[in-house]
C-alpha angles and dihedrals in degrees: 000000000000138000095240126215096306092052091054090049091053092050092049091046092052092046090050091051091050092050092046091050091051093050090047092052091051092049093049091050092048093049091050092052092049091047092051091047092051091049092053092047090048092052091049091049091048089052092051093047092049092049118074138137141173134213102235104186123130099252092217096048113045111173111242132185106210094180089084126069113256097025117257118231122200122218121185121215125190122205102230094170130089095245132067117259119223108228114198136126089256096051101044131061122197125196123186114192088343095306119116117238112227119234090244089064095047134077127182131206116224099026102209130018121014106201122221112279094017129117124237130191128226113196115200124190108206142126111246127183119227113272138056123338138171128220123197121193115193126188124214092259092055098258108139145171133193137202130197109213140171131227 
């Protein structure tokens, strides 16, 4: 006893529906993953665009406190972005002439959030020879600025 032609058509139809449902489920899952990934990348890009700062010192007249040993230089940074910048020794990296400044030789004012449009101060204790130098200040999200200055 056989199914006949209509029975075979029903079996093929059901198999086709099962395969189509499986393919559809895989496509929906893939689209959801891509969508989530694009959302995360967009939020990261928005954060980077909204965060910006500049070192605003006069490169020929860097304030220095010589009463400390080693001398303490003051660098002013202005938040030119639309988001607050978190200033702490763990969220900011300072390089002078390519050498990292340790957190024990660095002070920040204010310690915490630097609001948009406000100035912050980075105090660096280091011995610098007279001549040209370069400072790089890098935030935790990779935004950076540099200044060539003379002592």
